[in-house]
FIKEVO-149400 format. One record per atom (N, C-alpha, C, O, CB): residue number from 1; atom name; chain; residue in one letter; x, z, y. Coordinates in nm, 4 decimals. Atoms other than C-alpha are relative to their C-alpha. Last residue first. Glycine has a CB too. Example, Ala and Ser with C-alpha at 12.3 -4.5 7.8 and 13.67 -1.06 7.14 Angstrom:
<2,"N","A","S",<-0.0820,-0.0060,-0.1190>>
<2,"CA","A","S",<1.3670,0.7140,-0.1060>>
<2,"C","A","S",<-0.0770,0.0730,0.1090>>
<2,"O","A","S",<-0.0261,0.0899,0.2198>>
<2,"CB","A","S",<0.0414,-0.1415,0.0462>>
<1,"N","A","A",<0.0890,0.0000,-0.1190>>
<1,"CA","A","A",<1.2300,0.7800,-0.4500>>
<1,"C","A","A",<0.0900,0.0000,0.1200>>
<1,"O","A","A",<0.1936,0.0665,0.1181>>
<1,"CB","A","A",<-0.0992,0.1246,0.0027>>
This chain:
<82,"N","A","G",<0.0132,-0.1436,-0.0207>>
<82,"CA","A","G",<12.9187,11.4034,6.9160>>
<82,"C","A","G",<0.0361,0.0409,0.1334>>
<82,"O","A","G",<0.0299,0.1596,0.1654>>
<82,"CB","A","G",<0.0796,0.0740,-0.0937>>
<81,"N","A","A",<-0.1216,-0.0371,-0.0739>>
<81,"CA","A","A",<12.8628,11.0274,6.9100>>
<81,"C","A","A",<-0.0160,0.1471,0.0382>>
<81,"O","A","A",<-0.1054,0.1817,0.1154>>
<81,"CB","A","A",<0.0228,-0.0924,0.1290>>
<80,"N","A","C",<0.0134,-0.0718,-0.1270>>
<80,"CA","A","C",<12.6008,10.9797,6.6436>>
<80,"C","A","C",<0.1371,0.0267,0.0625>>
<80,"O","A","C",<0.2341,0.0602,-0.0054>>
<80,"CB","A","C",<-0.0753,0.1326,-0.0210>>
<79,"N","A","P",<-0.1075,-0.0981,-0.0175>>
<79,"CA","A","P",<12.6127,10.7160,6.3720>>
<79,"C","A","P",<-0.0074,0.0627,0.1386>>
<79,"O","A","P",<-0.0212,-0.0080,0.2385>>
<79,"CB","A","P",<0.1380,-0.0658,-0.0216>>
<78,"N","A","S",<-0.1200,0.0611,-0.0559>>
<78,"CA","A","S",<12.2697,10.5535,6.3419>>
<78,"C","A","S",<0.1089,0.1053,0.0143>>
<78,"O","A","S",<0.0783,0.2238,0.0269>>
<78,"CB","A","S",<-0.0301,-0.0662,0.1365>>
<77,"N","A","A",<-0.0211,0.1241,0.0738>>
<77,"CA","A","A",<11.9881,10.6583,6.1111>>
<77,"C","A","A",<0.1265,-0.0688,0.0484>>
<77,"O","A","A",<0.1909,-0.1425,-0.0262>>
<77,"CB","A","A",<-0.1209,-0.0935,0.0149>>
<76,"N","A","C",<-0.0109,0.1220,-0.0782>>
<76,"CA","A","C",<12.0144,11.0100,6.2412>>
<76,"C","A","C",<0.0206,-0.1197,-0.0919>>
<76,"O","A","C",<0.0945,-0.1141,-0.1902>>
<76,"CB","A","C",<0.1150,0.0107,0.1011>>
<75,"N","A","P",<-0.1335,0.0551,-0.0145>>
<75,"CA","A","P",<11.8962,11.3013,6.0296>>
<75,"C","A","P",<-0.0056,-0.1307,0.0775>>
<75,"O","A","P",<-0.1105,-0.1946,0.0860>>
<75,"CB","A","P",<0.0650,-0.0215,-0.1372>>
<74,"N","A","R",<-0.1101,0.0031,0.0958>>
<74,"CA","A","R",<11.7565,11.4586,6.2433>>
<74,"C","A","R",<-0.0571,-0.0411,-0.1344>>
<74,"O","A","R",<-0.1753,-0.0121,-0.1528>>
<74,"CB","A","R",<0.0728,0.1386,-0.0091>>
<73,"N","A","W",<0.0371,0.0246,0.1376>>
<73,"CA","A","W",<11.5344,11.4242,6.5457>>
<73,"C","A","W",<0.1238,-0.0109,-0.0856>>
<73,"O","A","W",<0.2271,-0.0621,-0.0425>>
<73,"CB","A","W",<-0.0844,-0.1258,-0.0117>>
<72,"N","A","M",<0.1446,0.0081,0.0109>>
<72,"CA","A","M",<11.5358,11.5391,6.9064>>
<72,"C","A","M",<-0.0462,-0.0294,-0.1412>>
<72,"O","A","M",<-0.1593,0.0044,-0.1759>>
<72,"CB","A","M",<-0.0523,-0.1049,0.0928>>
<71,"N","A","G",<0.0467,-0.0864,0.1076>>
<71,"CA","A","G",<11.8952,11.6612,6.8961>>
<71,"C","A","G",<-0.1494,-0.0041,-0.0204>>
<71,"O","A","G",<-0.2070,0.0908,-0.0735>>
<71,"CB","A","G",<0.0413,0.1394,0.0263>>
<70,"N","A","M",<0.0730,-0.1113,-0.0591>>
<70,"CA","A","M",<11.9796,11.5168,7.2382>>
<70,"C","A","M",<-0.0552,0.0930,-0.1069>>
<70,"O","A","M",<-0.1136,0.1964,-0.0743>>
<70,"CB","A","M",<-0.1130,-0.0515,0.0875>>
<69,"N","A","R",<-0.0932,-0.0861,-0.0732>>
<69,"CA","A","R",<12.2498,11.3008,7.0824>>
<69,"C","A","R",<-0.0702,0.1199,0.0608>>
<69,"O","A","R",<-0.0096,0.2260,0.0753>>
<69,"CB","A","R",<0.0702,-0.0787,0.1089>>
<68,"N","A","C",<-0.0875,-0.0661,0.0955>>
<68,"CA","A","C",<12.0041,11.1635,6.8271>>
<68,"C","A","C",<0.0938,0.0964,0.0718>>
<68,"O","A","C",<0.1125,0.2099,0.0279>>
<68,"CB","A","C",<0.0803,-0.1034,-0.0801>>
<67,"N","A","R",<0.0772,-0.1075,0.0633>>
<67,"CA","A","R",<11.7424,11.0861,7.0891>>
<67,"C","A","R",<0.0882,0.0802,-0.0944>>
<67,"O","A","R",<0.0779,0.2027,-0.1012>>
<67,"CB","A","R",<-0.1209,-0.0573,-0.0762>>
<66,"N","A","A",<0.0244,-0.1006,-0.1033>>
<66,"CA","A","A",<11.9978,10.8898,7.2930>>
<66,"C","A","A",<-0.0775,0.1176,-0.0582>>
<66,"O","A","A",<-0.0466,0.2331,-0.0289>>
<66,"CB","A","A",<-0.0767,-0.0614,0.1189>>
<65,"N","A","S",<-0.1214,-0.0800,-0.0148>>
<65,"CA","A","S",<12.1203,10.7096,6.9800>>
<65,"C","A","S",<-0.0173,0.1069,0.1066>>
<65,"O","A","S",<0.0421,0.2142,0.0962>>
<65,"CB","A","S",<0.1188,-0.0893,0.0345>>
<64,"N","A","A",<-0.0293,-0.0744,0.1224>>
<64,"CA","A","A",<11.7686,10.5967,6.8929>>
<64,"C","A","A",<0.1232,0.0868,0.0169>>
<64,"O","A","A",<0.1209,0.2040,-0.0209>>
<64,"CB","A","A",<0.0193,-0.0954,-0.1172>>
<63,"N","A","T",<0.0903,-0.1140,0.0118>>
<63,"CA","A","T",<11.6739,10.5018,7.2491>>
<63,"C","A","T",<0.0338,0.0845,-0.1223>>
<63,"O","A","T",<0.0310,0.2073,-0.1151>>
<63,"CB","A","T",<-0.1450,-0.0476,-0.0076>>
<62,"N","A","S",<0.1259,0.0347,0.0661>>
<62,"CA","A","S",<11.9762,10.2778,7.2913>>
<62,"C","A","S",<-0.0835,0.1264,-0.0147>>
<62,"O","A","S",<-0.0302,0.2373,-0.0117>>
<62,"CB","A","S",<0.0253,-0.0666,-0.1392>>
<61,"N","A","A",<0.0038,-0.0370,0.1415>>
<61,"CA","A","A",<12.2335,10.3857,7.5449>>
<61,"C","A","A",<-0.1331,-0.0427,-0.0596>>
<61,"O","A","A",<-0.2348,-0.0475,0.0096>>
<61,"CB","A","A",<0.0218,0.1526,-0.0185>>
<60,"N","A","G",<0.0055,0.1173,0.0862>>
<60,"CA","A","G",<12.2582,10.1911,7.8736>>
<60,"C","A","G",<-0.0021,0.0316,-0.1482>>
<60,"O","A","G",<0.0136,-0.0597,-0.2293>>
<60,"CB","A","G",<0.1152,-0.0874,0.0286>>
<59,"N","A","G",<-0.1275,0.0190,0.0672>>
<59,"CA","A","G",<12.3731,10.4957,8.0687>>
<59,"C","A","G",<0.0016,-0.1164,-0.0956>>
<59,"O","A","G",<0.1042,-0.1428,-0.1584>>
<59,"CB","A","G",<0.0366,0.1226,-0.0727>>
<58,"N","A","A",<-0.1169,-0.0061,-0.0871>>
<58,"CA","A","A",<12.0230,10.6026,8.1621>>
<58,"C","A","A",<0.1272,-0.0176,-0.0810>>
<58,"O","A","A",<0.1374,0.0331,-0.1927>>
<58,"CB","A","A",<0.0037,0.1326,0.0767>>
<57,"N","A","P",<-0.0600,-0.1324,-0.0160>>
<57,"CA","A","P",<11.7517,10.4955,7.9177>>
<57,"C","A","P",<0.1247,-0.0061,0.0880>>
<57,"O","A","P",<0.1927,-0.1086,0.0920>>
<57,"CB","A","P",<0.0351,0.0594,-0.1369>>
<56,"N","A","A",<-0.0997,-0.0285,0.1034>>
<56,"CA","A","A",<11.5932,10.1557,7.9854>>
<56,"C","A","A",<0.0556,0.1404,0.0214>>
<56,"O","A","A",<0.0593,0.1877,0.1349>>
<56,"CB","A","A",<0.1147,-0.1055,0.0021>>
<55,"N","A","L",<-0.1364,-0.0192,-0.0466>>
<55,"CA","A","L",<11.2800,10.1425,8.1990>>
<55,"C","A","L",<0.0908,0.0310,-0.1174>>
<55,"O","A","L",<0.0494,0.0963,-0.2132>>
<55,"CB","A","L",<0.0067,0.1121,0.1044>>
<54,"N","A","R",<-0.0739,-0.0937,0.0844>>
<54,"CA","A","R",<10.9461,9.9984,8.0972>>
<54,"C","A","R",<0.1433,0.0054,0.0477>>
<54,"O","A","R",<0.2037,-0.0977,0.0774>>
<54,"CB","A","R",<-0.0069,-0.0408,-0.1498>>
<53,"N","A","E",<-0.1170,0.0548,0.0670>>
<53,"CA","A","E",<10.7436,9.8359,8.3750>>
<53,"C","A","E",<0.0704,0.1086,-0.0795>>
<53,"O","A","E",<0.0725,0.2251,-0.0397>>
<53,"CB","A","E",<0.0961,-0.0631,0.1014>>
<52,"N","A","G",<0.0166,0.0019,0.1445>>
<52,"CA","A","G",<10.3970,9.9710,8.4494>>
<52,"C","A","G",<0.1171,-0.0593,-0.0748>>
<52,"O","A","G",<0.1061,-0.0863,-0.1944>>
<52,"CB","A","G",<-0.1218,-0.0747,-0.0346>>
<51,"N","A","K",<0.0397,0.1356,0.0384>>
<51,"CA","A","K",<10.3857,9.8851,8.8203>>
<51,"C","A","K",<-0.0183,-0.0127,-0.1505>>
<51,"O","A","K",<-0.0734,-0.1120,-0.1981>>
<51,"CB","A","K",<0.1034,-0.1008,0.0481>>
<50,"N","A","L",<0.1392,0.0165,-0.0402>>
<50,"CA","A","L",<10.3901,10.2593,8.8941>>
<50,"C","A","L",<-0.0526,-0.1393,-0.0334>>
<50,"O","A","L",<-0.1722,-0.1562,-0.0571>>
<50,"CB","A","L",<-0.0148,0.0266,0.1488>>
<49,"N","A","V",<0.0825,-0.0775,0.0937>>
<49,"CA","A","V",<10.7113,10.2887,8.6928>>
<49,"C","A","V",<-0.1481,-0.0166,0.0335>>
<49,"O","A","V",<-0.2305,-0.0326,-0.0565>>
<49,"CB","A","V",<0.0392,0.1499,0.0034>>
<48,"N","A","L",<0.0035,0.0729,0.1270>>
<48,"CA","A","L",<10.8737,10.0079,8.8944>>
<48,"C","A","L",<-0.0876,0.0705,-0.1028>>
<48,"O","A","L",<-0.1614,0.0053,-0.1767>>
<48,"CB","A","L",<0.1412,-0.0168,-0.0553>>
<47,"N","A","R",<0.0798,0.1208,-0.0209>>
<47,"CA","A","R",<10.7800,10.1734,9.2253>>
<47,"C","A","R",<-0.0131,-0.0789,-0.1312>>
<47,"O","A","R",<-0.1216,-0.1261,-0.1650>>
<47,"CB","A","R",<0.0636,-0.0884,0.1102>>
<46,"N","A","I",<0.1406,-0.0440,0.0023>>
<46,"CA","A","I",<10.9156,10.5070,9.1019>>
<46,"C","A","I",<-0.0915,-0.1199,0.0158>>
<46,"O","A","I",<-0.1946,-0.1280,-0.0510>>
<46,"CB","A","I",<-0.0280,0.1041,0.1118>>
<45,"N","A","T",<0.0292,-0.0367,0.1389>>
<45,"CA","A","T",<11.2478,10.3372,9.0249>>
<45,"C","A","T",<-0.1449,0.0452,-0.0134>>
<45,"O","A","T",<-0.2133,0.0064,-0.1082>>
<45,"CB","A","T",<0.0955,0.1114,-0.0483>>
<44,"N","A","E",<0.0196,0.1260,0.0722>>
<44,"CA","A","E",<11.2484,10.1724,9.3700>>
<44,"C","A","E",<-0.0316,0.0261,-0.1470>>
<44,"O","A","E",<-0.1109,-0.0468,-0.2066>>
<44,"CB","A","E",<0.1249,-0.0893,0.0123>>
<43,"N","A","A",<0.1306,0.0535,-0.0399>>
<43,"CA","A","A",<11.1973,10.5127,9.5320>>
<43,"C","A","A",<-0.0300,-0.1299,-0.0736>>
<43,"O","A","A",<-0.1435,-0.1530,-0.1151>>
<43,"CB","A","A",<-0.0049,-0.0232,0.1519>>
<42,"N","A","Q",<0.1021,-0.0834,0.0626>>
<42,"CA","A","Q",<11.4894,10.6580,9.3348>>
<42,"C","A","Q",<-0.1400,-0.0521,0.0321>>
<42,"O","A","Q",<-0.2267,-0.0561,-0.0551>>
<42,"CB","A","Q",<0.0144,0.1458,0.0459>>
<41,"N","A","E",<-0.0035,0.0264,0.1439>>
<41,"CA","A","E",<11.7156,10.3679,9.4342>>
<41,"C","A","E",<-0.1080,0.0804,-0.0730>>
<41,"O","A","E",<-0.1757,0.0275,-0.1612>>
<41,"CB","A","E",<0.1391,0.0336,-0.0573>>
<40,"N","A","L",<0.0709,0.1261,0.0220>>
<40,"CA","A","L",<11.6116,10.3943,9.8011>>
<40,"C","A","L",<-0.0049,-0.0346,-0.1487>>
<40,"O","A","L",<-0.1032,-0.0920,-0.1957>>
<40,"CB","A","L",<0.0672,-0.1138,0.0787>>
<39,"N","A","T",<-0.0851,0.1150,-0.0276>>
<39,"CA","A","T",<11.7164,10.7596,9.7962>>
<39,"C","A","T",<-0.0820,-0.1262,-0.0254>>
<39,"O","A","T",<-0.1862,-0.1214,-0.0906>>
<39,"CB","A","T",<0.1300,0.0024,-0.0882>>
<38,"N","A","L",<-0.0587,0.0665,0.1161>>
<38,"CA","A","L",<11.4440,11.0218,9.8127>>
<38,"C","A","L",<0.0945,-0.1112,0.0444>>
<38,"O","A","L",<0.0837,-0.1628,0.1557>>
<38,"CB","A","L",<-0.1101,-0.0568,-0.0913>>
<37,"N","A","D",<-0.1227,-0.0708,0.0388>>
<37,"CA","A","D",<11.3876,11.2409,10.1202>>
<37,"C","A","D",<0.0681,-0.0639,-0.1206>>
<37,"O","A","D",<0.1838,-0.0331,-0.1496>>
<37,"CB","A","D",<-0.0313,0.1456,-0.0305>>
<36,"N","A","S",<-0.1137,0.0448,-0.0798>>
<36,"CA","A","S",<11.1400,10.9857,10.2579>>
<36,"C","A","S",<0.1304,0.0700,-0.0344>>
<36,"O","A","S",<0.2374,0.0187,-0.0015>>
<36,"CB","A","S",<-0.0296,0.0202,0.1443>>
<35,"N","A","L",<-0.1160,-0.0053,0.0892>>
<35,"CA","A","L",<10.8934,11.0521,9.9750>>
<35,"C","A","L",<0.1284,-0.0392,0.0722>>
<35,"O","A","L",<0.2232,-0.0853,0.0086>>
<35,"CB","A","L",<-0.0216,-0.0914,-0.1202>>
<34,"N","A","N",<-0.1130,0.0555,-0.0724>>
<34,"CA","A","N",<10.5927,11.1352,10.1957>>
<34,"C","A","N",<0.1238,0.0205,-0.0871>>
<34,"O","A","N",<0.1631,0.1341,-0.1135>>
<34,"CB","A","N",<0.0167,0.0670,0.1418>>
<33,"N","A","A",<-0.1220,-0.0804,-0.0135>>
<33,"CA","A","A",<10.2963,11.1915,9.9678>>
<33,"C","A","A",<0.1043,-0.0760,0.0807>>
<33,"O","A","A",<0.1126,-0.1987,0.0749>>
<33,"CB","A","A",<0.0566,0.0377,-0.1388>>
<32,"N","A","I",<0.0089,-0.1115,0.0931>>
<32,"CA","A","I",<9.9343,11.0795,9.9227>>
<32,"C","A","I",<0.1202,0.0918,0.0167>>
<32,"O","A","I",<0.1063,0.2141,0.0162>>
<32,"CB","A","I",<-0.0094,-0.0507,-0.1448>>
<31,"N","A","T",<-0.1314,-0.0485,0.0399>>
<31,"CA","A","T",<9.9034,10.8479,10.2217>>
<31,"C","A","T",<-0.0174,0.1244,-0.0855>>
<31,"O","A","T",<-0.0807,0.2216,-0.0440>>
<31,"CB","A","T",<0.0888,0.0297,0.1236>>
<30,"N","A","R",<-0.0057,-0.1460,-0.0039>>
<30,"CA","A","R",<9.5632,10.6779,10.2341>>
<30,"C","A","R",<0.1363,0.0425,-0.0515>>
<30,"O","A","R",<0.1758,0.0044,-0.1617>>
<30,"CB","A","R",<-0.1152,0.0647,-0.0844>>
<29,"N","A","K",<-0.1104,-0.0567,0.0769>>
<29,"CA","A","K",<9.5566,10.3110,10.3267>>
<29,"C","A","K",<-0.0024,0.1505,0.0162>>
<29,"O","A","K",<-0.0071,0.2021,0.1278>>
<29,"CB","A","K",<0.1367,-0.0585,0.0453>>
<28,"N","A","R",<-0.0814,-0.1009,-0.0679>>
<28,"CA","A","R",<9.2269,10.1621,10.4385>>
<28,"C","A","R",<0.1085,0.0479,-0.0933>>
<28,"O","A","R",<0.0929,0.0451,-0.2153>>
<28,"CB","A","R",<-0.0863,0.1186,0.0480>>
<27,"N","A","I",<-0.0886,-0.0609,0.0985>>
<27,"CA","A","I",<9.0568,9.8395,10.3338>>
<27,"C","A","I",<0.0916,0.0948,0.0757>>
<27,"O","A","I",<0.1632,0.0539,0.1671>>
<27,"CB","A","I",<0.0821,-0.1082,-0.0804>>
<26,"N","A","R",<-0.1373,-0.0351,-0.0370>>
<26,"CA","A","R",<8.7624,9.7470,10.5535>>
<26,"C","A","R",<0.0764,0.0572,-0.1187>>
<26,"O","A","R",<0.0188,0.1229,-0.2054>>
<26,"CB","A","R",<0.0000,0.1004,0.1153>>
<25,"N","A","K",<-0.0811,0.1215,0.0012>>
<25,"CA","A","K",<8.4489,9.5615,10.4442>>
<25,"C","A","K",<0.1470,0.0280,0.0316>>
<25,"O","A","K",<0.2317,-0.0604,0.0190>>
<25,"CB","A","K",<-0.0557,-0.1000,0.0994>>
<24,"N","A","G",<0.0781,0.1142,-0.0477>>
<24,"CA","A","G",<8.2630,9.8773,10.3455>>
<24,"C","A","G",<0.0831,-0.1260,-0.0126>>
<24,"O","A","G",<0.1272,-0.1613,-0.1219>>
<24,"CB","A","G",<-0.0460,0.0207,0.1465>>
<23,"N","A","E",<0.1127,-0.0622,-0.0697>>
<23,"CA","A","E",<8.5280,10.1438,10.3020>>
<23,"C","A","E",<-0.0809,-0.1122,0.0633>>
<23,"O","A","E",<-0.0473,-0.1611,0.1712>>
<23,"CB","A","E",<0.0483,0.1048,0.1084>>
<22,"N","A","R",<0.0908,0.0922,-0.0676>>
<22,"CA","A","R",<8.7778,10.0190,10.0424>>
<22,"C","A","R",<-0.1156,0.0804,0.0582>>
<22,"O","A","R",<-0.1830,0.1555,-0.0123>>
<22,"CB","A","R",<-0.0520,-0.1107,-0.0976>>
<21,"N","A","I",<0.1398,-0.0410,0.0135>>
<21,"CA","A","I",<9.0579,10.2618,9.9624>>
<21,"C","A","I",<-0.0851,-0.1005,0.0764>>
<21,"O","A","I",<-0.0563,-0.1318,0.1919>>
<21,"CB","A","I",<-0.0231,0.1465,0.0533>>
<20,"N","A","S",<0.0916,0.0779,-0.0828>>
<20,"CA","A","S",<9.4197,10.1642,9.8995>>
<20,"C","A","S",<-0.1428,0.0428,-0.0304>>
<20,"O","A","S",<-0.1803,0.0628,-0.1459>>
<20,"CB","A","S",<0.0184,-0.1524,-0.0243>>
<19,"N","A","E",<0.1034,0.0681,0.0767>>
<19,"CA","A","E",<9.6622,10.4224,9.7650>>
<19,"C","A","E",<-0.0901,-0.0733,0.0987>>
<19,"O","A","E",<-0.1034,-0.0332,0.2143>>
<19,"CB","A","E",<-0.0819,0.1006,-0.0885>>
<18,"N","A","R",<0.1303,0.0291,-0.0585>>
<18,"CA","A","R",<9.9899,10.5465,9.9039>>
<18,"C","A","R",<-0.0973,-0.0551,-0.1024>>
<18,"O","A","R",<-0.0596,-0.0950,-0.2127>>
<18,"CB","A","R",<0.0148,-0.0977,0.1139>>
<17,"N","A","L",<0.0828,0.0257,0.1170>>
<17,"CA","A","L",<10.3234,10.7064,9.8153>>
<17,"C","A","L",<-0.1416,-0.0141,0.0524>>
<17,"O","A","L",<-0.1952,0.0791,0.1124>>
<17,"CB","A","L",<0.0121,0.1148,-0.1094>>
<16,"N","A","L",<0.1273,-0.0679,0.0187>>
<16,"CA","A","L",<10.5312,10.6749,10.1314>>
<16,"C","A","L",<-0.0654,-0.0406,-0.1312>>
<16,"O","A","L",<-0.0621,-0.1573,-0.1701>>
<16,"CB","A","L",<-0.0934,-0.0296,0.1162>>
<15,"N","A","I",<0.0412,0.0382,0.1348>>
<15,"CA","A","I",<10.8956,10.5945,10.2001>>
<15,"C","A","I",<-0.1237,0.0820,-0.0327>>
<15,"O","A","I",<-0.1177,0.2046,-0.0421>>
<15,"CB","A","I",<0.1152,0.0234,-0.1062>>
<14,"N","A","A",<0.0770,-0.1046,0.0669>>
<14,"CA","A","A",<10.9732,10.6028,10.5734>>
<14,"C","A","A",<-0.0446,-0.0540,-0.1354>>
<14,"O","A","A",<-0.0856,-0.1695,-0.1463>>
<14,"CB","A","A",<-0.1233,0.0451,0.0867>>
<13,"N","A","P",<0.1454,0.0154,0.0166>>
<13,"CA","A","P",<11.2397,10.3532,10.6724>>
<13,"C","A","P",<-0.0641,0.1210,-0.0682>>
<13,"O","A","P",<-0.0021,0.1892,-0.1498>>
<13,"CB","A","P",<-0.0300,-0.1258,-0.0809>>
<12,"N","A","K",<0.0292,0.0627,0.1287>>
<12,"CA","A","K",<11.5838,10.4703,10.7895>>
<12,"C","A","K",<-0.1512,-0.0073,-0.0190>>
<12,"O","A","K",<-0.2245,0.0722,0.0398>>
<12,"CB","A","K",<0.0666,0.0785,-0.1167>>
<11,"N","A","S",<-0.0282,-0.0833,0.1172>>
<11,"CA","A","S",<11.6056,10.5457,11.1597>>
<11,"C","A","S",<-0.0246,-0.0776,-0.1290>>
<11,"O","A","S",<-0.0707,-0.1918,-0.1271>>
<11,"CB","A","S",<-0.0863,0.1274,0.0024>>
<10,"N","A","G",<-0.1435,-0.0185,0.0176>>
<10,"CA","A","G",<11.6342,10.3255,11.4703>>
<10,"C","A","G",<0.0398,0.0788,-0.1230>>
<10,"O","A","G",<0.1584,0.0873,-0.1547>>
<10,"CB","A","G",<0.0549,0.0667,0.1182>>
<9,"N","A","R",<-0.0880,0.0332,-0.1127>>
<9,"CA","A","R",<11.2773,10.1879,11.4608>>
<9,"C","A","R",<0.1471,0.0202,-0.0296>>
<9,"O","A","R",<0.2027,-0.0574,-0.1074>>
<9,"CB","A","R",<-0.0370,0.0821,0.1188>>
<8,"N","A","N",<0.0007,-0.1169,-0.0868>>
<8,"CA","A","N",<11.1047,10.3326,11.1507>>
<8,"C","A","N",<0.1028,-0.0152,0.1116>>
<8,"O","A","N",<0.1986,0.0619,0.1181>>
<8,"CB","A","N",<0.0277,0.1271,-0.0811>>
<7,"N","A","P",<-0.1132,0.0019,-0.0937>>
<7,"CA","A","P",<11.0048,10.0512,10.9159>>
<7,"C","A","P",<-0.0137,0.1118,0.1035>>
<7,"O","A","P",<-0.1246,0.1492,0.1418>>
<7,"CB","A","P",<0.0096,-0.1373,0.0709>>
<6,"N","A","V",<0.0466,0.0217,-0.1361>>
<6,"CA","A","V",<10.7465,10.1615,10.6548>>
<6,"C","A","V",<0.1204,0.0022,0.0938>>
<6,"O","A","V",<0.1911,0.1028,0.1004>>
<6,"CB","A","V",<-0.1053,0.1074,0.0413>>
<5,"N","A","F",<-0.1153,-0.0220,-0.0871>>
<5,"CA","A","F",<10.8386,10.1225,10.2867>>
<5,"C","A","F",<-0.0423,-0.0382,0.1414>>
<5,"O","A","F",<-0.0715,-0.1547,0.1686>>
<5,"CB","A","F",<0.1259,-0.0834,-0.0474>>
<4,"N","A","D",<-0.0034,0.0811,-0.1208>>
<4,"CA","A","D",<10.5213,10.1615,10.0787>>
<4,"C","A","D",<0.1225,0.0388,0.0820>>
<4,"O","A","D",<0.1446,0.1567,0.1097>>
<4,"CB","A","D",<-0.1304,0.0176,0.0828>>
<3,"N","A","I",<-0.1008,-0.0488,-0.0923>>
<3,"CA","A","I",<10.5184,10.2850,9.7181>>
<3,"C","A","I",<0.0050,-0.0956,0.1176>>
<3,"O","A","I",<0.0139,-0.2169,0.0984>>
<3,"CB","A","I",<0.1394,0.0132,-0.0687>>
<2,"N","A","Y",<-0.1168,0.0826,-0.0203>>
<2,"CA","A","Y",<10.1978,10.2144,9.5288>>
<2,"C","A","Y",<0.0947,0.0692,0.0977>>
<2,"O","A","Y",<0.0567,0.1610,0.1703>>
<2,"CB","A","Y",<-0.0400,-0.1396,0.0514>>
<1,"N","A","M",<-0.1061,-0.0631,-0.0745>>
<1,"CA","A","M",<9.8912,10.3803,9.3917>>
<1,"C","A","M",<0.1183,-0.0943,0.0088>>
<1,"O","A","M",<0.1428,-0.1747,-0.0812>>
<1,"CB","A","M",<0.0405,0.1328,-0.0642>>
């Protein structure tokens, strides 16, 4: 699966979630979902996830402090910002 940006004449590009299928010697594209309502930033984030890249938590916080603030585990090894 991959994200495909398809130019759309005078409008913003269509953002499609697709997969490639081989039929004999031909390679066809099958559209799974139309994601055109997403922002380009959101589509790029999905593209990175599909490539298998690891993303940093939002806001640049470390994973340990983010978990601590969300109450996912106690006691915290790091000082928590309340």
